[in-house]
VOGU-3710 file (C-alpha; in Angstrom, 3 decimals, decimal comma):
1> maagcgsdqv> -8,197/-13,182/-17,901  -10,220/-15,122/-15,663  -11,395/-14,921/-11,987  -7,964/-15,302/-9,837  -5,764/-13,832/-12,815  -6,391/-10,106/-11,916  -3,645/-7,868/-10,766  -5,099/-5,188/-8,818  -6,038/-4,901/-5,443  -8,084/-2,059/-3,707
11> sepgisgadt> -9,118/-1,402/-0,215  -12,708/-0,972/0,234  -14,179/1,689/2,651  -16,039/0,404/5,585  -14,224/-2,742/6,216  -12,780/-3,245/9,554  -9,483/-5,511/10,177  -9,475/-8,990/10,597  -9,603/-10,604/14,061  -8,557/-13,926/15,097
21> gatrqisgnw> -11,684/-16,295/14,352  -13,612/-13,631/12,476  -14,471/-16,159/9,785  -15,593/-18,874/12,048  -18,955/-18,548/10,768  -18,215/-19,286/7,262  -15,349/-21,721/7,708  -15,687/-24,682/5,777  -15,971/-26,130/2,143  -17,864/-24,144/-0,458
31> aailhqkglg> -18,395/-24,550/-4,015  -20,239/-22,749/-6,915  -20,824/-22,036/-10,664  -19,067/-18,806/-11,598  -20,064/-16,444/-14,379  -17,699/-13,891/-16,092  -18,191/-11,975/-19,061  -16,403/-13,701/-22,051  -16,115/-17,207/-20,557  -18,484/-20,106/-20,044
41> pfqiavdita> -19,650/-21,111/-16,575  -16,751/-22,534/-14,687  -16,665/-23,896/-11,085  -14,722/-22,660/-7,711  -14,122/-24,876/-4,753  -12,752/-23,287/-1,744  -11,936/-24,347/2,098  -12,136/-21,490/4,531  -10,517/-21,845/7,746  -11,843/-20,050/11,195
51> dgtarvaysg> -8,248/-18,003/11,070  -9,129/-16,043/7,885  -7,314/-18,053/5,295  -8,412/-20,269/2,424  -7,256/-22,432/-0,341  -8,965/-22,020/-3,894  -9,323/-23,820/-7,039  -10,910/-22,728/-10,449  -11,585/-25,544/-13,036  -12,427/-23,026/-15,798
61> iecggdwsld> -8,719/-21,675/-15,804  -7,177/-24,799/-14,047  -5,607/-22,650/-11,424  -5,599/-22,129/-7,592  -4,052/-20,301/-4,763  -4,746/-18,669/-1,262  -6,969/-16,302/0,146  -6,015/-14,071/3,209  -8,465/-11,941/4,901  -8,290/-8,306/4,537
71> gvqtsappry> -11,311/-7,391/6,754  -14,995/-7,799/7,752  -17,673/-5,281/7,150  -19,788/-4,874/10,259  -23,109/-5,368/8,662  -25,889/-7,640/9,155  -24,703/-10,172/7,889  -21,250/-9,288/7,789  -19,465/-8,982/4,434  -15,995/-10,793/4,278
81> vfaerisega> -13,253/-9,498/2,117  -10,307/-11,336/1,102  -7,266/-10,829/-0,867  -6,421/-13,454/-3,630  -3,257/-14,524/-4,716  -3,381/-17,373/-7,598  0,109/-19,190/-7,783  -0,314/-22,746/-8,945  -2,112/-25,311/-11,083  -2,386/-26,873/-14,613
91> gdtckgtgtv> -3,249/-23,741/-16,422  -1,096/-21,724/-18,583  -0,841/-18,367/-16,606  -1,494/-19,258/-12,963  -0,251/-15,824/-11,348  -2,296/-13,138/-10,234  -4,070/-11,175/-7,450  -7,338/-9,746/-6,715  -10,159/-9,331/-4,403  -12,910/-11,693/-3,368
101> slspiqrnsp> -16,003/-10,538/-1,667  -18,434/-12,981/0,358  -21,647/-11,842/1,645  -23,900/-14,615/3,574  -27,466/-14,461/2,587  -29,178/-17,156/4,713  -29,032/-18,330/8,145  -29,416/-22,052/9,426  -30,907/-23,603/12,469  -28,850/-23,148/15,471
111> nepaysrmry> -27,395/-26,506/15,201  -25,995/-25,895/12,041  -23,241/-23,641/10,446  -24,166/-20,084/10,883  -24,622/-19,561/6,963  -25,334/-22,267/3,922  -24,937/-19,884/0,981  -22,893/-16,741/0,142  -22,654/-14,240/-2,933  -19,222/-14,466/-4,234
121> rftgggvesr> -17,862/-11,513/-6,283  -14,267/-11,339/-7,528  -12,469/-7,986/-8,850  -9,072/-7,531/-10,216  -7,007/-6,629/-13,351  -10,340/-5,242/-14,980  -11,884/-8,842/-14,285  -15,207/-9,357/-12,306  -16,799/-12,913/-11,848  -19,984/-13,827/-9,754
131> gllrrtdtsr> -21,485/-16,578/-8,248  -23,416/-18,134/-5,447  -21,218/-20,264/-2,915  -22,807/-23,105/-1,116  -21,796/-25,535/1,451  -20,483/-28,571/0,000  -18,806/-32,047/0,435  -15,288/-33,566/0,132  -15,986/-35,120/-3,113  -16,730/-32,038/-5,291
141> mdkvfgqagl> -13,804/-30,349/-3,551  -11,641/-33,145/-4,836  -13,098/-32,785/-8,287  -12,657/-29,187/-8,611  -9,120/-29,399/-7,005  -8,351/-32,334/-9,312  -9,316/-30,352/-12,638  -7,294/-27,218/-11,488  -4,230/-29,661/-11,371  -4,120/-29,434/-7,397
151> spp> -3,931/-31,388/-4,518  -7,420/-31,015/-2,533  -7,127/-29,212/0,935
//
């Protein structure tokens, strides 16, 4: 089982509900190399919108789907918790749900997006994967979405 192929969704304590625009500071294109026990490193690409939704693709399992914001932990910096639903792609079993937690770790200059890196953690169905998301360009997004058998966002 790989990231995006879990089946458990668990609410986390200390997480407040999602407000409109809650993900404004992390909106945009992100990519990373993920690590998961039992699998070689694989890629993720995700397009996060300011309204708390996202479209995601994973190269290693050739699947993708959607994220919806469950809530934000009001720490400094905040931690964003999304429900993930995998539903499409070229892989054999592109179905599953889980929880994605994003923790920003670096602020940028005032004229740039609020964060440039985030810790990524997926849990679901007894699976956990981790990585360090970085802002990315359209070409990397297109590559990962293409490997997953999906149209780019």
